[in-house]
C-alpha positions as CSV (number, residue, x, y, z in Angstrom):
1,M,-14.2,-155.4,-108.5
2,Q,-15.6,-159.1,-107.6
3,A,-14.6,-159.9,-111.1
4,A,-10.9,-158.5,-110.4
5,S,-10.7,-160.5,-107.4
6,N,-11.7,-163.7,-109.2
7,A,-9.5,-163.3,-112.2
8,V,-6.6,-163.0,-109.7
9,Q,-7.6,-166.2,-107.8
10,D,-7.5,-167.9,-111.1
11,K,-4.0,-166.9,-111.8
12,L,-2.9,-167.8,-108.3
13,G,-4.6,-170.6,-107.3
14,P,-5.7,-171.7,-103.9
15,V,-4.3,-169.2,-101.3
16,P,-1.8,-171.1,-99.1
17,T,-3.1,-170.1,-95.4
18,V,-2.0,-172.1,-92.6
19,V,-5.1,-171.0,-90.4
20,H,-8.9,-170.8,-91.2
21,A,-11.6,-168.3,-90.1
22,E,-14.3,-171.3,-89.7
23,Y,-14.1,-173.1,-86.1
24,K,-16.1,-175.4,-84.1
25,H,-18.6,-174.9,-81.6
26,R,-18.3,-175.7,-78.1
27,E,-20.3,-179.0,-77.4
28,G,-23.8,-178.6,-75.7
29,G,-25.1,-175.5,-77.5
30,E,-23.3,-173.0,-75.0
31,T,-23.5,-169.4,-76.2
32,M,-21.9,-166.3,-75.2
33,K,-22.6,-162.5,-75.8
34,A,-21.0,-161.0,-78.8
35,L,-21.3,-157.5,-80.9
36,A,-22.4,-158.7,-84.4
37,W,-22.5,-156.7,-87.6
38,F,-25.9,-156.5,-89.6
39,G,-25.3,-153.3,-91.9
40,S,-24.1,-150.1,-91.8
41,Q,-25.1,-148.1,-88.4
42,D,-26.6,-151.4,-87.3
43,V,-24.4,-153.6,-84.5
44,R,-26.4,-155.8,-82.2
45,L,-25.6,-157.6,-79.0
46,V,-26.3,-161.3,-80.1
47,D,-26.1,-165.1,-78.4
48,A,-23.9,-166.8,-80.5
49,P,-22.0,-170.1,-80.2
50,I,-18.8,-170.3,-77.6
51,P,-15.7,-171.1,-79.9
52,E,-13.8,-174.6,-79.5
53,I,-10.5,-175.6,-80.4
54,T,-10.4,-175.9,-84.2
55,E,-6.8,-176.3,-85.2
56,P,-3.8,-177.7,-83.0
57,D,-2.0,-174.0,-82.4
58,D,-5.5,-172.5,-81.4
59,V,-6.1,-170.8,-77.6
60,I,-9.7,-170.2,-76.4
61,L,-9.9,-166.9,-74.3
62,K,-12.3,-165.6,-71.9
63,V,-12.0,-162.1,-73.0
64,T,-11.4,-159.9,-69.6
65,G,-11.4,-156.7,-71.5
66,T,-12.0,-155.3,-75.0
67,T,-12.7,-151.7,-76.6
68,I,-13.7,-150.1,-79.6
69,C,-11.4,-148.5,-82.0
70,G,-11.5,-145.8,-84.5
71,S,-10.8,-147.9,-87.4
72,D,-14.3,-149.9,-86.4
73,L,-16.1,-146.9,-87.5
74,H,-15.5,-147.8,-91.2
75,L,-17.4,-151.2,-90.4
76,Y,-19.8,-149.3,-88.7
77,H,-20.6,-147.2,-91.6
78,G,-20.5,-150.0,-94.2
79,E,-17.4,-149.0,-95.9
80,I,-15.6,-152.2,-96.0
81,A,-17.5,-154.0,-98.7
82,T,-16.5,-157.3,-97.4
83,M,-18.8,-157.2,-94.4
84,Q,-21.2,-160.1,-93.9
85,K,-24.2,-160.2,-91.6
86,G,-23.6,-161.7,-88.3
87,D,-20.0,-161.0,-88.3
88,I,-18.5,-160.7,-84.9
89,L,-16.3,-157.4,-84.4
90,G,-13.6,-156.4,-82.3
91,H,-9.9,-156.5,-83.0
92,E,-8.4,-154.9,-79.9
93,F,-9.2,-157.1,-76.5
94,M,-7.3,-159.1,-73.8
95,G,-8.2,-162.3,-71.8
96,V,-7.3,-165.3,-69.8
97,V,-6.4,-168.5,-71.4
98,D,-9.3,-170.9,-71.3
99,K,-8.5,-173.6,-73.4
100,V,-5.0,-174.7,-75.5
101,G,-4.5,-176.8,-78.5
102,P,-2.1,-179.8,-78.1
103,N,0.7,-177.6,-80.1
104,V,0.5,-174.8,-77.4
105,T,3.2,-175.5,-74.5
106,N,3.8,-171.8,-73.8
107,L,0.9,-170.6,-72.0
108,P,-0.8,-172.5,-69.1
109,I,-4.6,-172.3,-68.5
110,G,-5.4,-168.9,-66.3
111,Q,-2.7,-167.0,-68.0
112,R,-3.3,-163.3,-68.1
113,V,-2.5,-162.2,-72.2
114,V,-3.0,-159.5,-74.6
115,C,-3.6,-160.5,-78.0
116,S,-2.6,-158.9,-81.2
117,F,-4.8,-157.5,-83.4
118,Q,-3.4,-159.5,-86.4
119,I,-2.9,-163.0,-86.8
120,A,0.7,-164.0,-87.6
121,C,2.1,-167.5,-88.5
122,G,5.4,-167.1,-86.6
123,E,7.1,-168.7,-89.8
124,C,7.0,-166.9,-92.7
125,E,9.6,-164.5,-94.2
126,Y,8.0,-161.5,-92.6
127,C,7.1,-162.9,-89.2
128,K,10.6,-164.0,-88.8
129,Q,11.4,-160.3,-88.8
130,K,8.7,-159.7,-86.4
131,L,6.7,-157.7,-88.9
132,S,3.3,-159.6,-88.0
133,S,1.2,-157.1,-90.0
134,F,2.8,-158.5,-93.4
135,C,2.3,-162.2,-92.6
136,D,1.8,-164.1,-95.8
137,R,0.0,-167.1,-94.5
138,T,-2.9,-165.9,-92.3
139,N,-5.2,-164.3,-94.7
140,S,-7.3,-165.8,-97.7
141,S,-8.5,-162.9,-99.3
142,S,-8.1,-162.9,-103.0
143,L,-9.9,-159.5,-103.3
144,M,-7.2,-157.9,-101.3
145,N,-4.8,-159.6,-103.8
146,A,-6.7,-157.7,-106.8
147,M,-6.5,-154.2,-105.0
148,Y,-3.0,-154.1,-103.7
149,G,-1.0,-157.0,-105.3
150,H,-0.1,-158.6,-102.2
151,R,-2.3,-159.7,-98.8
152,D,-1.8,-158.4,-95.1
153,A,-2.0,-160.6,-92.4
154,G,-5.6,-161.9,-91.0
155,F,-7.2,-159.5,-88.6
156,F,-9.7,-160.4,-86.1
157,G,-13.0,-158.9,-86.5
158,Y,-12.4,-156.8,-89.3
159,S,-14.3,-158.0,-92.6
160,H,-13.5,-160.8,-95.0
161,L,-11.1,-158.7,-96.7
162,T,-9.0,-159.5,-93.6
163,G,-9.6,-163.1,-93.5
164,G,-13.2,-163.1,-91.8
165,F,-11.9,-164.0,-88.4
166,P,-14.4,-163.5,-85.6
167,G,-13.5,-160.8,-83.2
168,G,-13.0,-160.0,-79.7
169,Q,-15.8,-157.7,-79.0
170,A,-17.5,-161.0,-77.0
171,E,-16.9,-162.9,-74.1
172,Y,-14.9,-165.4,-75.5
173,V,-12.6,-165.5,-78.9
174,R,-10.7,-168.2,-80.7
175,V,-7.0,-167.1,-81.4
176,P,-5.3,-168.9,-84.2
177,K,-1.8,-169.7,-83.8
178,G,-2.4,-168.6,-80.2
179,N,1.4,-169.5,-79.1
180,V,2.7,-166.8,-81.5
181,N,-0.2,-164.1,-81.3
182,L,-0.5,-163.8,-77.2
183,L,1.6,-161.8,-75.1
184,P,1.7,-162.8,-71.3
185,V,1.5,-159.7,-69.1
186,P,3.0,-159.3,-65.5
187,D,0.8,-159.7,-62.5
188,D,2.0,-156.2,-61.3
189,L,0.2,-154.4,-64.2
190,S,-3.3,-153.8,-64.5
191,D,-5.7,-154.7,-67.3
192,E,-6.1,-151.0,-68.2
193,Q,-2.4,-150.6,-68.4
194,V,-1.8,-153.5,-71.0
195,I,-4.7,-153.9,-73.1
196,Y,-3.9,-151.2,-75.4
197,L,-0.7,-153.2,-76.5
198,S,-3.1,-155.1,-78.8
199,D,-3.2,-152.2,-81.3
200,V,-3.3,-148.5,-80.2
201,L,0.2,-148.6,-78.5
202,P,2.2,-150.5,-81.1
203,T,0.3,-148.7,-83.9
204,S,1.0,-145.3,-82.6
205,Y,4.7,-146.3,-81.7
206,H,5.2,-147.7,-85.4
207,C,4.0,-144.3,-86.9
208,I,6.2,-142.2,-84.9
209,V,9.4,-144.9,-85.3
210,D,8.8,-145.6,-88.9
211,T,8.4,-142.0,-90.1
212,G,11.6,-141.2,-88.2
213,V,10.4,-138.6,-85.5
214,K,13.6,-137.3,-83.8
215,E,14.8,-134.8,-81.2
216,G,14.1,-131.0,-82.1
217,D,11.6,-131.7,-84.7
218,V,8.3,-130.2,-85.2
219,V,5.4,-132.3,-85.7
220,G,2.1,-132.0,-86.9
221,V,-0.5,-134.7,-86.0
222,W,-4.0,-134.8,-88.3
223,G,-6.5,-136.3,-86.1
224,L,-6.8,-136.4,-82.2
225,G,-8.7,-139.7,-81.4
226,P,-6.8,-142.3,-79.4
227,I,-4.0,-143.1,-81.8
228,G,-3.3,-139.4,-82.0
229,Q,-3.2,-138.5,-78.7
230,C,-0.8,-141.3,-78.3
231,V,1.2,-140.3,-81.3
232,A,1.4,-136.8,-79.4
233,K,2.8,-138.4,-76.5
234,W,5.5,-140.6,-78.3
235,A,6.5,-137.9,-80.3
236,K,7.4,-135.8,-77.3
237,L,9.2,-138.5,-75.7
238,K,11.3,-139.3,-78.9
239,G,12.3,-135.3,-78.5
240,A,10.0,-133.4,-80.8
241,K,10.6,-129.6,-80.1
242,R,6.8,-128.8,-80.7
243,V,3.8,-130.8,-81.6
244,I,0.4,-129.4,-83.1
245,G,-2.3,-131.5,-82.9
246,I,-5.0,-130.6,-85.5
247,D,-8.8,-131.8,-84.9
248,R,-12.0,-130.0,-84.8
249,V,-13.8,-131.7,-81.4
250,P,-13.5,-129.3,-78.7
251,E,-13.3,-132.1,-76.3
252,R,-10.5,-133.8,-78.1
253,L,-8.5,-130.8,-78.4
254,A,-8.8,-129.6,-74.7
255,F,-7.7,-133.2,-73.8
256,A,-4.7,-133.0,-76.1
257,R,-3.6,-129.7,-74.4
258,E,-4.2,-131.2,-70.9
259,H,-2.8,-134.4,-71.1
260,S,-0.2,-134.2,-73.7
261,G,0.7,-130.4,-73.4
262,I,0.7,-130.1,-77.0
263,E,-0.6,-127.1,-79.3
264,T,-3.8,-127.5,-81.0
265,L,-5.1,-126.0,-84.2
266,D,-9.1,-126.4,-84.8
267,F,-9.8,-126.5,-88.2
268,S,-13.4,-125.6,-88.0
269,Q,-11.8,-122.0,-86.7
270,H,-8.8,-122.3,-88.9
271,T,-10.5,-123.6,-92.4
272,D,-7.7,-123.1,-94.7
273,V,-4.9,-125.3,-92.4
274,V,-2.2,-125.1,-94.5
275,K,-2.3,-121.1,-94.4
276,R,-2.5,-121.2,-90.4
277,L,0.4,-123.9,-90.1
278,Q,2.6,-121.7,-92.3
279,E,1.9,-118.6,-90.3
280,I,2.7,-120.4,-87.1
281,V,5.4,-122.8,-88.2
282,P,7.5,-120.4,-91.0
283,G,9.6,-122.6,-93.0
284,G,6.9,-125.6,-92.6
285,L,6.7,-128.9,-90.1
286,D,9.6,-131.6,-90.3
287,V,7.0,-134.0,-89.8
288,A,3.2,-134.4,-90.6
289,L,1.6,-137.4,-89.6
290,D,-1.9,-138.7,-90.7
291,C,-3.6,-140.2,-87.5
292,G,-7.2,-139.4,-89.0
293,T,-10.1,-141.0,-91.1
294,F,-11.0,-141.5,-94.6
295,H,-14.7,-141.6,-94.1
296,Q,-15.5,-137.9,-93.2
297,P,-14.7,-135.6,-96.4
298,K,-14.4,-132.0,-95.5
299,S,-15.1,-130.6,-99.5
300,L,-18.3,-130.7,-101.5
301,L,-16.5,-132.0,-104.2
302,H,-15.2,-135.3,-102.4
303,K,-18.8,-135.7,-100.6
304,V,-20.2,-136.2,-104.0
305,E,-17.4,-138.4,-105.5
306,K,-17.7,-140.6,-102.4
307,A,-21.5,-140.6,-102.6
308,L,-21.3,-141.6,-106.2
309,M,-18.8,-144.5,-105.4
310,L,-15.9,-142.6,-107.7
311,E,-13.4,-143.1,-104.9
312,T,-13.3,-144.9,-101.6
313,D,-10.8,-142.4,-99.9
314,V,-10.2,-138.9,-100.0
315,P,-6.8,-136.9,-100.1
316,E,-7.4,-134.2,-98.3
317,I,-5.5,-134.8,-95.2
318,V,-2.5,-136.0,-97.1
319,N,-2.5,-133.0,-99.4
320,E,-2.6,-130.4,-96.3
321,M,0.2,-132.5,-95.0
322,L,2.2,-132.2,-98.4
323,M,1.6,-128.3,-98.5
324,S,2.6,-128.0,-94.7
325,V,5.7,-129.5,-94.6
326,K,9.3,-128.1,-95.4
327,K,10.8,-129.2,-98.6
328,G,12.5,-132.8,-97.8
329,G,10.0,-133.0,-94.8
330,R,8.5,-136.3,-94.1
331,C,5.0,-137.5,-94.0
332,G,3.7,-140.5,-92.1
333,I,0.1,-142.2,-92.9
334,I,-0.9,-144.6,-90.0
335,G,-4.7,-143.5,-90.5
336,A,-6.9,-146.2,-92.1
337,Y,-7.2,-146.0,-95.9
338,S,-8.9,-148.8,-97.8
339,G,-8.7,-148.0,-101.6
340,Y,-8.6,-145.5,-104.3
341,T,-8.3,-141.6,-104.2
342,N,-8.7,-138.6,-106.6
343,H,-7.2,-135.0,-106.8
344,F,-4.0,-136.2,-105.0
345,N,-1.2,-133.6,-105.0
346,I,1.3,-135.5,-106.6
347,G,3.6,-132.6,-107.9
348,A,3.9,-131.2,-104.3
349,L,5.3,-134.8,-103.5
350,M,8.0,-134.8,-106.2
351,E,8.9,-131.2,-106.4
352,K,9.5,-130.6,-102.9
353,G,11.2,-134.0,-102.3
354,I,9.2,-135.2,-99.5
355,R,9.4,-138.7,-98.1
356,L,5.5,-140.0,-98.2
357,I,5.7,-142.9,-96.0
358,G,2.8,-145.6,-95.8
359,N,3.4,-147.1,-92.1
360,G,1.1,-149.8,-92.9
361,Q,-0.8,-151.9,-90.6
362,A,1.7,-151.6,-87.7
363,P,3.5,-154.9,-86.9
364,V,2.4,-155.2,-83.1
365,H,4.8,-158.2,-82.6
366,K,8.0,-155.8,-83.4
367,W,7.1,-153.4,-80.5
368,W,5.0,-154.9,-78.1
369,K,7.5,-156.0,-75.8
370,E,9.8,-152.8,-76.2
371,I,6.6,-150.8,-75.0
372,L,5.7,-153.3,-72.5
373,Y,8.8,-153.5,-70.6
374,D,10.7,-150.2,-71.6
375,Y,7.7,-147.8,-71.3
376,I,5.1,-149.1,-69.4
377,Q,6.8,-151.3,-66.7
378,T,9.4,-148.4,-66.0
379,G,6.6,-145.9,-66.2
380,K,7.9,-143.7,-68.9
381,F,4.7,-144.0,-70.8
382,D,0.9,-144.8,-68.7
383,P,-1.4,-145.9,-71.5
384,T,-4.3,-145.1,-68.6
385,F,-4.5,-141.5,-69.4
386,M,-6.5,-142.2,-72.6
387,I,-9.3,-144.0,-70.6
388,T,-12.1,-141.8,-70.3
389,H,-15.2,-144.4,-70.0
390,R,-15.6,-148.1,-68.8
391,V,-18.8,-149.5,-69.8
392,P,-20.2,-153.1,-69.8
393,L,-20.2,-155.4,-72.9
394,E,-24.3,-155.0,-73.1
395,D,-23.5,-151.5,-74.3
396,F,-21.8,-151.8,-77.1
397,P,-24.5,-150.9,-79.7
398,Q,-24.9,-147.5,-77.9
399,L,-21.2,-147.2,-77.6
400,Y,-20.4,-147.3,-81.4
401,A,-23.3,-144.6,-82.0
402,A,-21.7,-142.3,-79.1
403,F,-18.1,-143.1,-80.3
404,D,-19.2,-142.1,-83.9
405,K,-20.6,-139.0,-82.8
406,R,-17.6,-138.1,-80.4
407,E,-20.0,-137.8,-77.6
408,S,-19.5,-137.1,-74.0
409,S,-15.6,-136.4,-74.3
410,V,-15.0,-140.0,-75.7
411,V,-11.4,-140.9,-76.3
412,K,-11.2,-144.5,-75.2
413,V,-13.3,-147.2,-73.5
414,F,-12.5,-150.0,-71.4
415,V,-15.4,-152.5,-72.4
416,E,-15.8,-155.0,-69.3
417,T,-17.4,-158.6,-69.6
418,K,-18.6,-160.9,-67.0
419,F,-15.0,-162.1,-66.8
420,S,-13.2,-158.6,-66.1
421,N,-11.4,-157.7,-63.0
422,P,-12.5,-154.7,-61.0
423,P,-11.3,-151.2,-62.1
424,A,-7.8,-150.4,-61.1
425,P,-7.3,-147.5,-58.8
426,G,-7.3,-144.2,-60.5
427,C,-9.2,-145.4,-63.8
428,P,-12.8,-144.9,-64.6
429,T,-15.6,-147.1,-62.8
430,L,-18.6,-148.6,-64.6
431,T,-21.1,-146.0,-66.0
432,R,-24.0,-146.7,-68.9
433,V,-23.5,-145.2,-72.1
434,D,-27.4,-144.2,-71.7
435,D,-26.7,-142.1,-68.9
436,W,-23.9,-140.0,-70.4
437,A,-26.2,-137.4,-72.0
């Protein structure tokens, strides 16, 4: 794969990026607490240099809230080949402006902001359409060119496949193009209400809108992690007649029934998901949405093929969706896939006339203001429903292990730093991961 990457790089020449992952360190040797990756299932809290303004559009944030995302587990398990030891993790965070570069005139020191998980330049063809995840100018990865034919935007804390930018599971973070990638938030909203505008809320909303969920639809949602829980709520807000969540974790199934009022299907009880859906939805689903993950194959065949590196991703969820939707149905993929898969049911896709939609990495910039002002501030969507725990930054290593094992009914966790505000009324108070058992 590296040889292919080099060949593409030779043809393309230097990648014309406008931001760079390397950054200056604050003078005087000041350090911060940050979570760093050192190998599969090996993440550690380290003392790292505090970043300094490096490029004129930079903003340095004091992180006031961060979290763990389901897609972080792919890094945790070493499934993204371009991780390097010592990389700082985290792509979903918010903070207050600590320092600004000379070109940043729209953000005063002390301003509360949410950070987009993707780094957009604000000027390319895609950014002008608010398609921030497709930015052409912030990711220098030639490997992504080799794998996909194009590059996505740079992302925070998500390997060198996405640019190698240090992430926000830390006390400070450098935000390139901070004048573009930071959203000021209203003073009357708590940190817990707005932090997930960084990723989970735009990602789940984009899945619904991009796949075209409409009034009267019957919708299946595969995977009831934070994305799936939000997707279920958005589907109902868009007028879906029925929403059926598919998972095997009892606590997540119960959470979805209680907080979203949806039907659920436990695939540990109904191992033939397609058969069960055909029984309860005669004629098939209108829409099927993959909010799951590629790193846990169900069948022995795919477990073997993944172990032997014969595939990077498994098609089991997508195949179930293709079989479960009606003829002419729609399937959306918002779950993270990275490479190649075997035994994909291309026949069902073609013969049934299904619209299989890769939702992509959601364009945060396209949706975050709409979600903030039309849904959160009006009270139509309260993101705090999914916050089940609050822990200190020091507990991040234990949190990764607990989140990976779906322990203690974990859905979404607010991770506080020394700069955080107190918990908002009605939101979880501080606990320690070691006390959950």
